[in-house]
C-alpha positions in Angstrom: 96.4 -39.3 55.7 95.6 -36.3 53.7 99.3 -35.1 53.8 100.3 -38.5 52.6 98.0 -38.3 49.6 99.4 -34.9 48.7 103.1 -36.3 48.7 102.1 -39.1 46.6 100.4 -36.8 44.0 103.5 -34.5 44.0 105.7 -37.5 43.4 103.4 -38.7 40.4 103.4 -35.2 38.8 107.2 -35.1 39.2 107.6 -38.4 37.3 105.4 -37.2 34.6 107.4 -34.1 34.1 110.6 -36.1 34.0 109.1 -38.5 31.4 108.1 -35.6 29.1 111.6 -34.0 29.4 113.2 -37.4 28.5 111.0 -37.8 25.5 111.7 -34.2 24.2 115.5 -34.9 24.7 115.3 -38.0 22.5 113.5 -36.2 19.8 116.1 -33.5 19.7 118.9 -36.2 19.7 117.6 -37.7 16.5 116.3 -34.5 14.7 119.8 -34.1 12.8 119.4 -37.6 11.5 116.0 -37.0 10.3 117.0 -33.8 8.5 119.9 -35.7 6.9 117.6 -38.1 5.3 115.6 -35.3 3.5 118.6 -34.2 1.3 117.6 -33.7 -2.3 119.3 -32.4 -5.6 118.5 -31.8 -9.2 119.3 -34.0 -12.1 120.0 -32.6 -15.6 121.0 -33.9 -18.9 120.5 -33.8 -22.7 119.0 -36.2 -25.2 120.7 -35.9 -28.7 120.8 -37.7 -32.0 123.6 -40.3 -32.0 124.5 -39.8 -35.5 124.3 -35.8 -35.6 124.5 -34.7 -32.0 121.5 -32.4 -32.7 119.3 -31.9 -29.7 115.9 -34.0 -29.7 113.0 -31.8 -28.6 109.9 -33.5 -27.0 111.9 -36.6 -26.0 110.2 -38.4 -23.1 112.6 -39.1 -20.1 111.9 -41.5 -17.3 113.8 -41.4 -14.1 114.4 -44.8 -12.4 116.0 -45.7 -9.0 118.4 -48.6 -8.3 115.6 -50.9 -8.0 114.4 -49.9 -11.6 111.3 -48.4 -10.1 110.1 -45.4 -12.1 109.9 -42.3 -9.8 109.4 -39.4 -12.3 109.1 -38.5 -15.9 109.6 -35.3 -18.0 110.0 -33.9 -21.6 113.1 -32.2 -23.2 112.9 -28.7 -24.4 114.0 -27.2 -27.7 117.7 -27.7 -26.7 117.1 -31.2 -25.8 117.6 -30.6 -22.1 115.6 -32.1 -19.3 115.7 -31.6 -15.6 114.3 -33.6 -12.5 114.1 -31.5 -9.5 114.2 -32.6 -5.7 115.6 -36.0 -6.3 116.3 -37.7 -3.0 120.0 -38.6 -2.0 120.8 -42.0 -3.5 122.9 -44.1 -5.8 122.1 -46.1 -8.8 119.8 -43.7 -10.5 119.6 -43.8 -14.2 117.3 -42.3 -17.0 115.6 -43.9 -20.1 114.8 -41.7 -23.1 112.1 -42.3 -25.6 111.5 -40.3 -28.9 109.5 -41.0 -31.9 111.5 -42.4 -34.7 114.4 -43.5 -32.3 115.4 -46.7 -30.4 115.0 -46.0 -26.6 118.2 -45.9 -24.5 119.5 -45.6 -20.9 121.9 -43.2 -19.4 124.8 -44.3 -17.2 124.1 -44.6 -13.5 124.6 -41.5 -11.4 123.9 -40.4 -7.8 122.8 -37.6 -5.5 125.3 -37.3 -2.7 124.8 -36.4 0.9 125.3 -32.7 0.1 122.5 -32.7 -2.5 125.2 -32.7 -5.5 124.5 -34.5 -8.7 127.4 -36.8 -9.6 127.5 -38.6 -12.9 126.3 -38.2 -16.4 122.6 -38.3 -17.5 123.0 -37.6 -21.1 121.5 -40.0 -23.7 122.2 -40.4 -27.4 119.5 -42.1 -29.3 119.9 -44.1 -32.5 117.4 -43.5 -35.3 114.9 -46.4 -35.8 115.2 -47.2 -39.6 112.8 -50.1 -39.7 109.3 -49.0 -40.2 105.8 -50.7 -40.5 102.4 -49.7 -41.8 99.3 -48.9 -39.5 96.0 -48.9 -41.4 92.4 -49.5 -40.8 88.7 -48.1 -41.1 87.0 -45.6 -38.9 83.3 -46.2 -38.5 80.3 -45.8 -36.2 79.5 -49.6 -36.1 77.4 -49.3 -39.1 78.7 -46.8 -41.6 82.3 -45.5 -42.4 83.1 -42.1 -41.0 84.8 -39.7 -43.6 87.1 -36.8 -42.3 87.7 -38.3 -38.8 91.2 -37.1 -37.6 93.4 -39.9 -36.9 96.5 -38.9 -34.6 99.6 -41.1 -34.0 100.7 -40.9 -30.2 104.0 -42.2 -29.0 104.2 -42.8 -25.1 101.0 -40.9 -24.8 102.4 -37.8 -26.5 101.4 -36.3 -29.8 103.7 -36.9 -32.8 103.4 -34.8 -35.9 101.7 -37.7 -37.7 98.0 -37.2 -38.3 95.6 -38.1 -41.1 91.9 -37.7 -42.0 90.0 -40.8 -42.8 88.9 -40.8 -46.5 86.2 -42.5 -48.5 84.9 -45.8 -46.9 86.5 -44.4 -43.6 90.0 -45.7 -44.4 93.2 -44.2 -43.0 96.8 -45.2 -43.3 100.2 -44.4 -41.7 102.5 -45.9 -44.3 105.9 -45.7 -42.4 105.8 -45.9 -38.6 109.2 -46.6 -36.9 109.1 -50.1 -35.0 108.8 -49.7 -31.1 106.5 -49.9 -28.2 104.2 -47.4 -26.6 102.1 -46.4 -29.8 98.4 -45.4 -29.5 96.0 -43.9 -32.0 93.6 -41.0 -31.0 90.5 -40.6 -33.3 88.2 -37.6 -33.2 85.4 -36.2 -35.2 82.9 -33.4 -34.6 79.9 -34.9 -33.4 81.5 -38.1 -32.0 83.1 -39.1 -28.8 86.9 -39.0 -29.1 88.4 -42.6 -28.8 92.1 -43.3 -27.8 93.3 -46.9 -28.1 95.5 -48.8 -25.7 99.2 -48.5 -26.2 100.4 -51.2 -28.6 103.8 -52.4 -30.2 104.7 -51.8 -33.7 106.9 -54.9 -35.0 104.8 -55.7 -38.1 102.1 -54.1 -40.3 99.0 -53.6 -38.2 95.3 -53.3 -39.3 93.4 -51.4 -36.5 89.7 -50.6 -37.1 88.2 -48.1 -34.7 84.6 -47.3 -33.8 83.2 -44.0 -32.7 80.0 -43.3 -30.8 77.9 -40.5 -32.1 76.9 -37.9 -29.6 73.3 -37.0 -29.0 72.2 -33.8 -30.8 70.1 -30.9 -29.9 68.8 -27.5 -31.1 70.0 -24.1 -30.3 67.6 -21.2 -30.7 67.6 -17.5 -29.9 67.0 -14.0 -31.3 69.2 -11.2 -32.8 68.0 -7.7 -32.0 69.3 -4.1 -32.1 71.1 -3.2 -28.9 69.0 -1.1 -26.7 65.7 -1.9 -28.3 63.6 -4.9 -29.1 63.9 -4.4 -32.9 64.9 -7.5 -34.8 67.8 -7.7 -37.1 66.6 -9.7 -40.1 68.9 -12.0 -41.9 71.7 -11.6 -39.5 74.4 -14.5 -40.0 74.6 -16.7 -37.1 77.6 -19.0 -36.7 78.5 -21.8 -34.2 81.8 -22.2 -32.4 82.9 -25.3 -30.7 85.7 -24.7 -28.2 86.5 -21.5 -30.0 86.7 -23.1 -33.4 84.1 -22.2 -36.2 82.1 -25.3 -37.0 81.5 -25.5 -40.8 78.0 -26.4 -42.0 76.1 -25.0 -39.1 75.7 -21.3 -40.2 72.1 -20.1 -40.4 70.5 -16.8 -41.2 68.0 -15.3 -38.8 64.5 -14.7 -40.0 62.7 -11.6 -40.7 61.8 -11.5 -37.0 65.4 -12.0 -36.0 64.8 -15.5 -34.8 67.2 -18.4 -35.6 67.4 -22.2 -34.8 70.6 -24.3 -35.3 69.4 -27.9 -35.6 71.1 -31.2 -34.7 74.0 -29.7 -32.7 76.2 -32.5 -30.9 76.3 -32.3 -27.1 79.4 -30.1 -26.0 80.4 -26.6 -25.2 79.7 -23.8 -27.7 79.5 -20.1 -28.5 77.2 -18.3 -30.9 78.4 -15.5 -33.0 76.1 -13.1 -34.8 77.0 -10.6 -37.4 75.0 -8.2 -39.8 76.1 -5.5 -42.2 76.0 -2.3 -40.4 76.5 -3.8 -36.9 79.2 -4.8 -34.5 79.8 -8.6 -34.6 79.2 -10.2 -31.1 79.6 -13.6 -29.5 77.8 -15.2 -26.6 79.6 -16.6 -23.5 80.4 -20.4 -23.6 77.4 -22.5 -22.8 76.7 -26.2 -22.6 74.6 -28.2 -24.9 73.2 -31.3 -23.2 69.5 -30.6 -24.1 67.7 -28.2 -26.5 69.0 -24.8 -25.7 66.7 -21.6 -26.0 67.5 -17.9 -25.2 70.9 -17.6 -26.8 70.1 -14.0 -27.7 72.5 -11.3 -29.0 71.9 -7.6 -29.1 74.2 -6.0 -31.9 75.2 -2.5 -31.6 74.3 -0.5 -34.7 77.0 1.4 -36.5 76.4 5.3 -37.1 75.1 5.7 -40.6 75.5 8.4 -43.2 74.8 9.1 -47.0 77.1 8.6 -49.9 76.6 10.7 -53.0 78.1 11.4 -56.2 77.7 11.7 -60.1 77.7 9.2 -62.9 79.0 10.6 -66.3 80.2 9.1 -69.7 83.8 9.7 -70.9 82.6 13.1 -72.4 81.5 14.3 -69.0 77.7 14.1 -70.0 75.6 12.9 -67.1 74.0 9.5 -67.4 70.5 9.3 -66.4 69.0 6.1 -65.0 72.3 4.5 -64.0 71.9 1.9 -61.2 74.5 2.6 -58.3 74.9 -0.2 -55.6 77.3 -0.1 -52.7 80.2 -2.6 -52.4 81.4 -3.7 -49.1 85.0 -4.1 -48.1 84.8 -7.7 -49.4 83.6 -6.4 -52.7 80.1 -7.8 -52.2 77.2 -5.9 -53.6 74.9 -4.7 -51.0 71.6 -4.5 -52.9 69.8 -2.9 -49.8 72.1 0.2 -50.5 71.4 1.5 -54.0 70.0 4.4 -55.8 69.4 5.4 -59.5 70.8 8.6 -61.1 68.5 11.5 -62.0 68.7 13.5 -65.0 71.9 15.3 -63.9 73.6 11.9 -63.2 73.4 12.5 -59.4 72.6 9.9 -56.9 72.4 9.4 -53.1 72.7 6.3 -51.2 71.2 6.8 -47.6 71.9 5.0 -44.4 75.4 3.6 -45.1 77.0 2.2 -42.0 80.4 3.6 -40.8 83.1 1.5 -42.4 86.3 1.2 -44.5 87.1 0.1 -47.9 83.7 0.9 -49.4 83.2 1.5 -53.2 80.2 1.8 -55.4 79.5 0.3 -58.7 77.6 1.9 -61.5 75.5 0.0 -64.2 74.1 1.6 -67.3 72.9 -0.2 -70.4 75.3 0.1 -73.4 78.1 1.1 -71.0 80.8 -0.9 -69.2 79.9 -1.1 -65.6 82.6 0.2 -63.3 83.6 1.0 -59.7 84.5 4.0 -57.7 87.7 4.4 -56.0 87.7 3.1 -52.4 86.4 5.3 -49.7 85.6 5.3 -45.9 82.5 6.3 -44.0 83.4 7.8 -40.8 81.6 10.6 -39.0 80.1 12.8 -42.0 78.1 12.3 -45.2 80.4 11.3 -48.1 80.1 13.3 -51.2 81.9 13.3 -54.6 82.0 9.6 -55.2 81.9 10.0 -58.9 82.1 7.3 -61.6 82.9 7.6 -65.3 81.5 4.9 -67.6 82.9 4.1 -70.8 80.9 3.0 -73.9 81.2 -0.7 -74.3 83.9 -1.5 -76.9 81.5 -2.7 -79.5 81.8 -6.3 -78.8 78.4 -8.0 -79.2 77.8 -11.6 -78.7 74.7 -14.0 -78.4 72.7 -15.2 -75.5 71.5 -18.7 -76.1 70.1 -21.6 -74.2 67.1 -23.9 -73.7 63.7 -23.5 -72.0 62.2 -26.6 -70.5 59.1 -27.7 -68.5 59.7 -27.5 -64.7 57.8 -30.8 -64.0 58.8 -32.9 -67.1 62.0 -31.4 -68.2 60.6 -31.6 -71.8 61.6 -28.7 -74.2 59.1 -25.8 -74.5 58.4 -24.5 -78.0 57.3 -21.1 -78.9 58.2 -19.4 -75.6 59.1 -15.6 -75.8 62.5 -14.9 -74.2 63.1 -11.3 -73.4 66.4 -9.7 -72.1 66.4 -7.1 -69.3 69.1 -5.1 -67.8 69.2 -4.2 -64.0 65.4 -4.2 -63.8 65.4 -2.0 -66.8 63.0 -3.1 -69.6 64.7 -3.1 -73.0 61.4 -3.4 -74.9 61.6 -5.5 -78.0 65.1 -4.8 -78.8 66.5 -8.1 -77.5 64.1 -11.2 -77.6 63.7 -14.6 -79.2 61.2 -17.3 -79.6 62.2 -20.8 -78.7 62.3 -23.5 -81.5 60.7 -27.0 -81.4 63.6 -28.4 -79.2 63.2 -25.4 -76.8 66.4 -23.6 -77.8 66.7 -19.9 -78.4 69.2 -17.3 -79.3 69.3 -13.5 -78.7 71.9 -11.9 -80.9 73.8 -8.7 -80.9 73.9 -8.2 -77.2 76.8 -5.9 -75.8 79.0 -7.7 -73.3 78.5 -6.5 -69.8 77.1 -7.2 -66.3 73.6 -7.0 -64.8 71.5 -8.8 -67.4 68.5 -11.1 -66.8 65.9 -12.8 -68.9 62.2 -13.2 -68.6 60.2 -16.0 -70.2 56.6 -15.8 -71.5 54.5 -18.7 -72.8 50.7 -19.3 -72.8 49.9 -21.9 -70.2 53.1 -21.2 -68.3 54.0 -18.9 -65.5 56.2 -15.9 -66.2 59.7 -16.7 -65.0 62.9 -14.9 -64.5 66.6 -15.6 -64.1 68.9 -13.9 -61.5 71.4 -11.3 -62.8 74.1 -12.6 -65.1 77.2 -11.4 -67.0 77.4 -11.5 -70.9 81.0 -12.2 -71.7 83.1 -12.6 -74.9 82.3 -15.7 -76.7 78.6 -15.7 -75.7 76.7 -16.7 -72.7 74.4 -19.8 -72.2 71.3 -19.4 -69.9 68.8 -22.4 -69.5 65.6 -22.1 -67.5 62.9 -24.4 -66.5 59.3 -22.8 -66.5 56.2 -24.2 -64.7 52.7 -24.8 -66.2 50.0 -22.6 -64.9 47.8 -24.5 -62.4 44.1 -25.0 -63.0 41.6 -22.8 -61.2 39.0 -23.9 -58.6 36.5 -22.3 -56.4 35.1 -21.6 -52.8 36.2 -19.7 -49.7 36.6 -16.2 -48.3 39.6 -14.0 -47.7 41.1 -13.8 -44.2 40.2 -10.7 -42.1 43.0 -8.0 -41.9 45.6 -8.3 -39.1 47.9 -5.9 -37.6 50.5 -8.2 -36.4 51.8 -11.3 -38.2 52.7 -13.9 -35.7 56.4 -15.0 -35.7 57.4 -18.3 -37.4 59.3 -20.4 -34.9 58.7 -23.9 -36.4 57.2 -25.8 -39.2 53.8 -25.9 -37.3 53.8 -22.1 -37.2 54.6 -21.9 -40.8 51.8 -24.2 -41.9 49.3 -22.3 -39.5 50.2 -19.3 -41.5 49.6 -20.8 -44.7 46.0 -21.7 -43.7 45.4 -18.3 -42.0 46.6 -15.9 -44.7 46.4 -17.9 -48.0 43.2 -19.9 -47.3 41.8 -17.3 -45.0 40.6 -19.7 -42.3 41.7 -21.5 -39.2 43.5 -24.7 -39.7 41.9 -28.1 -39.3 44.0 -30.4 -37.4 44.2 -33.1 -39.9 45.3 -30.7 -42.5 48.0 -29.2 -40.2 49.4 -32.6 -39.2 49.5 -33.7 -42.9 51.3 -30.7 -44.2 53.8 -30.4 -41.3 54.6 -34.0 -41.8 55.0 -33.7 -45.6 57.4 -30.7 -45.2 59.5 -32.2 -42.4 59.8 -35.6 -44.0 60.8 -34.0 -47.3 58.0 -35.5 -49.3 56.9 -32.1 -50.3 60.0 -29.8 -50.8 59.5 -26.4 -49.2 60.0 -24.6 -52.5 56.7 -26.2 -53.7 54.6 -25.4 -50.7 53.5 -22.0 -51.9 52.4 -23.3 -55.4 50.5 -26.0 -53.7 48.5 -23.7 -51.6 47.8 -20.9 -54.3 47.0 -23.7 -56.8 44.5 -25.3 -54.6 40.7 -25.1 -55.4 40.1 -23.4 -52.1 42.4 -20.5 -52.9 41.4 -20.2 -56.5 37.8 -19.5 -55.3 39.0 -16.5 -53.3 40.8 -14.7 -56.0 37.9 -13.1 -58.0 37.1 -11.0 -54.9 40.6 -9.8 -54.1 42.6 -6.9 -55.4 46.3 -7.1 -56.5 47.1 -5.3 -53.2 45.2 -8.1 -51.3 46.9 -10.8 -53.1 50.5 -9.4 -52.7 49.8 -9.0 -48.9 48.5 -12.6 -48.8 51.6 -14.0 -50.4 54.1 -12.0 -48.0 52.3 -13.0 -45.0 51.7 -16.6 -45.9 55.1 -17.4 -47.3 57.5 -15.1 -45.7 55.8 -14.4 -42.4 55.6 -10.6 -42.6 54.0 -7.8 -44.1 55.4 -6.5 -47.6 57.9 -3.8 -47.7 56.8 -0.8 -49.8 59.2 -1.5 -52.6 58.3 -5.0 -52.9 54.7 -4.2 -52.6 54.7 -1.9 -55.4 56.7 -4.2 -57.7 54.5 -7.3 -57.2 51.3 -5.4 -57.5 52.4 -4.0 -60.9 53.3 -7.6 -61.9 50.0 -9.0 -61.1 48.2 -6.1 -62.9 50.2 -7.0 -66.0 49.2 -10.6 -65.8 51.7 -12.5 -63.7 49.9 -15.3 -61.8 50.0 -15.8 -58.1 51.6 -19.3 -58.6 54.5 -17.8 -60.7 55.0 -15.2 -57.9 55.0 -17.9 -55.2 57.6 -19.8 -57.3 59.8 -16.7 -57.5 59.4 -16.1 -53.8 60.7 -19.7 -53.2 64.1 -18.8 -55.0 64.9 -15.8 -52.9 67.4 -16.0 -50.0 64.7 -14.8 -47.4 62.5 -17.7 -48.1 65.3 -20.4 -48.2 66.7 -18.9 -44.8 63.1 -19.1 -43.3 62.8 -22.7 -44.1 66.3 -23.6 -43.0 65.6 -21.9 -39.7 62.6 -24.1 -39.0 64.1 -27.4 -40.2 62.4 -27.7 -43.6 64.5 -28.7 -46.6 64.2 -26.4 -49.6 
């Protein structure tokens, strides 16, 4: 029995082997047939203008089989050529070509034969579409029109060269769109979701209104420091880039402490760029904004610094003492942090000038025509011999006139003394006027030139100054509003001295500093909440807050016990969030000692770029 079982097993194994060999032979027998079915070839052709035979670039070409089923599509190159690769063997193929401004057309039929050879002609000549219609409408957000949205006309899903920005009331118009099918509109605007319409046919004038959805907005914050240190770079310019494109209207300046905040940034992918005079500009890596973003910090590499020196003389080669010499950067922007005055020999030295090219210096001296040096570069050594010769002005003398009004009421101010100054140089009583009943004044016989300013005095009003201005042929008009002196009050004590002024990161920090440094006490919660709300809501403009605090009864009661030095330190800490720099400290102490009020100084502080930048960085309207 055992031997019989072994014989049966061997027979079954033999049968399995024979079955496997038979299956393999059948596969090998039909393999050539299967390979033959995989024959493919390439189809090539050209799309041209029927009238001119010129090639049509960016034409859309679709490949159809004999059953009119689309199997592929492509776009022509600048010679009008298109290619379809690996088209299976078959007959009855054809292509249809589409191009903006043309009537679609089919090619003749063609084939791919059993050897993979393309037989036939796939070229297409298109007739220009001469009938046009108008597409117009309004872009909005469901409530308000959107101005400046980009509206692009697409054809068969491909961009045409037709695009327009929505104008007032969100309106847009494409006045002459060739008739045809397969059009769509794509609408985009920074801060909104891009919207693309479904495809539509143009066979008549069309009105199509499109609504965009505003993206949520968030804040981006960080700090700008000197590379390799923790030292802040004050007033660095911080710019926002969206997908490598600079976004207008989102530039901010870092604070004195190097901190910045860009408010209300729509969700998306961004980069931050920081630049400052004397440092190498740098960008962050791309980051996503889907919530408030902090820690976008940049450390800028400082350029090497050297001195620039020279002499200022008149056209007889005599030295000019007391001339003001200011550095001009490569963009011809005066860098007021880099200046010096000439000594009795006409010599000057500007320290700490960063390495750079295209510098000049500009010299100012009263009764001379301001002039610039030739261009120079600062490389690896101190630069000497940057001399300037100033010419006497040509004798042209004109008048400066204008009107002095009340800051709060805009009424004319009579009897105000208007004095002329030049580059921070007092001109004594040589040039002044007193306002008439209608607030007007006129200062006569002023030499034409650059670097003038006026200062206005009036009992019951703060001393007020203008920025620098030029006096030109034909005369110059300068108007100025001055503010009444606030009434005095009493009560309180001066804050204790501090070694570190805390950074101002938001409106709450700012108001806390006003309580601590101007009123000399800790804030009360009700007062803190009130002033933060007033500032953020815009009920109290940021430029008025300093006047409000130093005009308060509480602060007025502190003044009698304070020195001019204490008062200046108080204003710097309370309004600018820092201790005074030596030059500013000395200047404002001297101004207080000659009678300028704290409210007047606070109003002047409100006008400077540093204060404006601080407010902008913490979301307070100036």
